[in-house]
N, C-alpha and C positions, 0 to 999 in steps of 0.2 A: 391354292384354289383347290375347296376341297368336292368331291361327289359321295363318294362311301365311303371314304379318308379311312382304311384299315390304318397302312401304312403309318400316318399319323397319329394314331391311336396308340399304335405297338409301341411308337417311338417314347410318345408323352406320358403316358400311362404306365407307372411302376411300384401299382401297388403289390405287386406278387413279392417285392422285396424282403416284407415284414411277414413271408410266408415261414424263411428259414431266418434268424439274424444270425446264423452262424455265416452267412452270405455278407461277407464284412467289405465285398470289395463297391466302390462307389457304384450306385446303377445313376448318374448325374453326370458322367462324365462329358458326354454329348450335348451336352443340353444347356443352352443359355438363357439363365434367370435373367438377365438382367438385358434384354434384348427385347423390344419393339415388335410385337407377334400381331400382324392381322391376317385372321382367317376367314376366307369368301367363301358359305357354303351356298353349294347349286343345288338344285332339286334333280336326282337321277332316277327318275322310273319310281318306283313302290322304296325304293334304298335310299331310304333321307337322314342326315345326320342332322340332328337338333343342336340347338345352341345349350341347350340343356346338359347334353352329352359330353360337349366338349369340356363345361365348365368343372364335370366331376371328373375329369385325366389329373391322375394325382400329380404331375410337376407340375402342371397350371396352377397350385394351393401355392404357388410361391414366386410366381409370377403375377408383377404388379403388370406390365404394359400388355396388355392384353385388349385387343377391338375384335369384336365376332359380329360380318357382315352378314345376315342371311336374307335368300333369293325372294321378293314377292312378287306380287303379279306382277307390278311395273314400275317397282321400285325397291331399295334396300333399307333395312332395318340394322342399328348398330346397337348392339351389347357388349355391356362388360360384366365382369362375374366380380365376387366378392370377397377378399382374402381370409381364410380363416375361419371362415360361415361352414358350417355345418348344413344349408341349406343351398340345394342348386339355385335358388330364385337367381334371375339376371339382374341385372340394372338396365334399362331403357337410356342409349342415350341419342339418337338423333335417329333422322329419317332421310335417306339418300335420293333425292328426286328432281326431276331434268337436271342434273348436272350440276348440285351442289346440297349440300347438306342446308336442309330446312331451319333447325337453330342455332346453328352455327359454334354451338358452346365445345369447351376440349373434349377431345374423343380418348385421352389417356389420362384421367382424372386421376390426385393423389390418394389412394387406397385408405392408406393406415395414420393417417390426421385424426380421423375418426372411424374407428373399428366398429360401431354403431353395435358393441355391448359384444362381439365373438367372443368366444372362451378360447382361451391360452393357460394349457398344461406347464406347470411352473414344479421342475423336479429340485427337491430341496431335503435335509434331515438336520436334526436338532445339533447344533454347533456353535458354541457359544463366544465371540459376542455377534459374528457372522449373523445366525440364524437361534434362536431360543424359543423354544417350547413352552406355552404354559399349559396346563394340565389341571384337571380336575380332582378332588379328592378319587378319584376311579380311575387317575392315571390318563385320562382320554385329553386328546388335545383340543383345548377349544379357542386358541389363538396362538397367536405367531408374532414374538420382537424380533429386533435386531437389524442394522445396517441394512444388510441384503433385503430381509424382507420388505423395511420400507420402500427402498428403490423401485422394487416389482411393485406395491403399494401407489407408488407415486406416478411410474411411469402407466398404472393399469386409471389412478386417473386422470391424467393428461391424453392418453389415448383411447380411453373408451375402450376399456377391454375387462372383461372379466377372469378370473383367475382361477383354474384346476388344479389346487396340489398333490401331486405326486410323491408317494412316500420312498424313500431310498433306504433299505436296509442298513441299519449299524456294521452289519458285517462287507458291506460296498463301501457308502458313502463315496467317495470321489470316483470310485470305478479304478477297474485296472485291466488290463488284458490277458485273456485265458491263454494255454497251450495251444487252443485249436484257433486262436486267432480275434475270439468272441469279446467283445467288450460288455462289461457288467458296471452297475452303478449308475452315478447321475451323467459319467460322458455316456455310458451305454446307452439309456434314457433319450439322450437328447441327440445321438450320431444315429440309432435306429428310428429315430423322430417316433417316438412312444411319447417324450415333452418338448415343446415348444423352446422353453428357455430350460437353463441348468444355472443354480445360484447356491451359494455356499462355500466362501470363500475361497473358490476359485481360480487358483493360479495361472498367470497366462506364460504358457511355456511351450514349445516347439513342440516337443511329445506328443501332444495331446490334440496338435494343430489339424494334425490332417483327420482329426472325428469331429472339431468342433471349430465354427468361427468366433471368435472374442471380440467382448464390447469393445466400446474404449476404458481407459483402465478409471476407476475412482477410488480404490484404496491400494497402501502398499503396505508391505512387510516383510521380515525376515523369517527364515527358516531357523530355528534354535532347539537348542536339546536343553534338557533336564537331567540332573542326576540330583542324589542324595545330599540333605545340607550336610555341614562338616560333622562329625560327630564327637558328644562330648569324648574327649580323653580321662582314662584312670584317674583320680586324684594322687593316687601313690606315688605318681613320677613329680608331681608339684616340686616336691625338693633340690631336681635337678634339671628341672625347665628352665631357670633363670640363666643358664648357660648353654651353647650349643656345646656337641659332644668335642668339638676338636679346641674350643675353650677349657673343658672339663681335662681334656689330656692335657692341656698344657701346666694348665696349673699343679697336674699329678705329676708332671716331669721335673715343674716348679719346686714341688714338696722334696722329690727325691735327691735332684741334684741339689738343694738348699739344704736338706739334713748330712751329705755328705761334705759339704764344702767347710760344713761347720765342725765337722769333726775332724777334717784337715786342718782348719786353723786353729784349732784348741790344741788340737797334738804337735803341731810343728812349732808354734809359739814358744818364742827362748821366754817370755813373761809368763809368770806362773797364772795360772786361772782355776775357778772351780773345778774340782776333781768330777762333777755331773757331768760337764763337756766333754770331759775323755770317755762319756759310755754313748756308743752309734744312738742304741735308741732315746737316750735322752734326747740326743740332739734332733731327732726325727719329732720328737714330742715339744720341743721347743717352739721347732721351725712351723710346725703343726698349729701350736696357739700362735704365732704371731700371724699367721693367717688369717685368725678367727678373732684376732684382735683382742686374744685374753691370754700372752705371753705371760711365761712362768715367772717367778718375784727373785729373778736372779739376774744381776744386772752386768757385763762384762767390762772387765775390768779395764785393759790393755787399748792402745787405739786402734791396731789391725783389727779385734772382734767387733767392739765400737763401731766403728766404720761398716763394717762387715754387716752387723744386725740393724744398726740404722736404717740401712738401703732396703732390707728383709724385713722391717716393719714399715717403712714407706709401702714397699709393694702389698704387704698385706692388709696394708688399711686402704688400697684402693681396691681389691680385690674383694674383699669385704664388704663395703659402703656398696660396690655394685651391687654383687649378689643380695644382700638385704635389701635394697630397695628395690631392682626386681623382683624378688620373690615376694613381695607384700602382693601384686597383682596378680601374679600365679595363688598364691594362696585365697584371695579370694574370689576367683572370677574363674571358672570352669573351662579347661584347656578345651579346645577341637580341633579337630583332626585337619590335613591340607583338605582345601576344597577343590573341585575342580573347575579348574577357570579358562582352559585349553582345550583344543579337539585335541594335540598331544598327548595330554593328559588323560584323556576319555578315551583313546585310542589303547593307550596301556592299561587301564582299567580292566579288572573284571568282569566290568557290565556290559551284558545282552543289550541292543539297541531295538525297541519297540515303535512301532509304527504302522500308518498306513503302505501298501505294497508301491504309491508314486513314489516315495524315497528310494525305491530298487532302483531305479532307473536314474533318479540325479545323482546319488551315489555313483554308479558305475560308470556313467557318463564322465565323472568329473575328470579334470585335468590333474588335481592334487592328490597323490599318493595315500596321504593319511585318510583323505576322505573316500575312495574307493575302497578301501579297507574297511570302512563301516558295510559296505553292501555283504559280506562274508557273515556279519556279525546280526544282521538288520532280522529280526523278525516278525512276520508282518499277519499273521491268523491270532492279533490279540484287541481285544476293547479296548478303548483311549479310555474311555471311563473309568476302570479297573486298573488299567497298568499304571495312573498316577501311586495308587496303592502299593503297587511292586517298584516302585522307583522310592517312595516314601522306606519302604524294606529293605533297601540296599542291593538290591537282586535286577535293575534294568534302569536305563537310560530312554527318555523319549524325544522325539523330534517333531513339532511339529510348528505351527507358525506363532510366534513370539504372542501376539497379541491373547491366545487360545490360552498358551502356555500362562499367563502371569493372569488372567482371567482366573484360571483355576487355582492355582497356587493361593491368590488373593482372598481366595473364595473359601476353599475347602480346610487349607494346609497350613493356614497362617494363623497361629495365636497370640495376639497382641502383637510383642516384636519378635515372636520365632519363632522361624519357619521349617517345616521338616524338607523341602527340596524346594531348589535354588535354578534360578535360568543358569547355563554357561553361558560365561562372559562371550567368549568368540562364537559366533553365529556363521551361517550359510552368506551366500547372494541375497539381494533383494529382491522380490519377489511383485509385479505387477498383480491385480487381483481387479476381476473383469465378471459380467456374463458370458455364460454359453448361450450360444445359437446355434440352428443348424446348420450346416451349409449352406451356404450361398442364401441366408434366411434375408427378407426383406427385413425383419425386423432392424437389422444393426443399422440403417440407413437414418430411422426413422427415430432409434433410441439415444445412438450416440451422443448428437445433440446435448440432449434434455437430461443424459448422466453427468454430460460434463459441467453444464449449468448445476446444477446437484452439487459437483465436489466444488464447484469454484466459490458456492455461495456459502461454503461451510456448515450445509447442513450434514454430510457425512459426519461430521465429527460431532455435531451436536447430537446426533442419533446414536452415535457408538458410545458418548458418555452417558447418554440416559438407560442403555440395554448394560453398560458396565453396572452402573447403579443400582438397576431392577435385579441382576444376578446376583450381585451380594450381599442385597437384602433377605434373599432366600438362604442365606447360610447364616446370616447374621444370628438368629436364636440361637444357633445349635453349637456355636463358639462357647468354649469356656473361659471364666476370666483369666487377665491375665495374670500371669506367676508376678509374686511379689519381685522387685526390684532386688538384685542381688546386693545391690551397693548399698542397702539399709538395714541388710541382715547381718548379724554377728557370723564369727567363724563357729563352723558345727567342725562335726567330727571326722564328716566327709573331705572338707576342705585340710582337716590336719592329721589325715591317716600317714599321707607320705612321712611326715616324722615321725608319725611312730613305727614307720618300720624303720628307717634308719636307726632310731634305738634300739631295737627289734636284731638287727643285723649285728648293731655293737655288742650287744648284749649275747650274741650265738658267739660273736667270734672272741669274745672276753673267757666264756665258758670253752673254747675251742682248746685257745691257749693254756687254759687251768690245767684241763685235761692232757695234754701235750708237758706243761711244765711239772704237774704230779707226777705222769709217767718216767720224767726225765729225771728224776729228783729219785725215784723208786728204784730204776735202774741204777741211776748213782751209788747209792746206798747199798745196794746188793754186790756191786763189782767192789766198796769200797771193803766189806764185812768180807766178801772172798777173798782179797786178797790179805788184807789182817790174820783170817785162818791161817791160809798157806804160811803165812809168815811163824807163826806158832806154831807148825806144825815142823 
């Protein structure tokens, strides 16, 4: 029961809260927005507190259950206010006279079922497929599409309110906390009550719960990384790629042991064999011929040699067939580097991680040591749109919600069957997505049921498909045509350059051996000539 009401006004009016946004402590801790308030206004001489003065008090903007009783001559007049209205006009409810209300209607009507065209401020920014801006030739925003926008527009039609969009800077996006405790971005706009609703793929998580109230979830997504797609390897490696390095090592050992054993069998055998087998270099050449299925035209004569060479030829047949069969694939298709498929591979790579400051908290508070390590490698002062180009160049990895990543990759970095960047298979946990409200906002209870109906009816999925199709169509005309299928192209010099490298290495080795032989022969002749001269003398 109020006369002058100074104490109540001081308690209920916190408009001074917006004088300095650095005051990040909640001013509403002692105000119960869900209580029923009955204010009885008495006359007190010349100092009169009018109902319109009460309706302007800041905390009452979000207090739905309010009944104002004003004393008149011999009766009381019952008033209430309209939430989110810029006008201080009150709504007349009833009159108390002779111990009863004359109309007998409800004294606490639901005020947000029909908001009578009240304007709600919605903070958002361009982030497909949640929010997609439609721009004209001058890059001015002429419309907005996307799942989140469609939800807000549907709520506006159902609850009869108007929308005033508040644009968020691309540098701030969802928002983050500055060192002085001030919040910026979408979270900051809603927290400091500069916006009534915040929407744009807003993850529901604990860290921002102190600043926002969330709606019921209407979508779900995972935080995933994108990394450069596997790069083409040099084709000169093609001749050695059909076998792994341990296989090649085993073949080389088999060649070394096989040539030595052939020399021992030929030398220790009591039965005569061709004199060629008593040359170690010839034996190694003979084994190499067997491994390549082109053995020399000399047949072993005796049983020990024939048994041994029979198993060598069988071994060579299997190895040569396996190699030649696999070689066709590596010559026909360009070999690619190993892709990054796990978070462990990403942590061991040289890539920096770029994204929004939101992920700094998610990384640092993770129980996984690999994910915690990403916090030290995260770069937050980056533009997401241009960051994709840095990922393509092999300098960065990017983390964001999977739907956004797949849409950007499919629209901007996929050309036919080839893509320059790819989503890492191993992702973080699934996040729920909802709208952001001011703390204690009465909108939540009136919007949650409608949002749940939209989700259960499948409208969320339908809107998502529509915006994905629209966004991809914007880039369809900019894509180059798909390259010719490599399976229909003949082998060119690029495919076979490794073979020519092998030939070149063989020629260099032969030339080196020839030079060494000439040098050795020359020295032998000189020594012989010198010895002969000494004998003559």
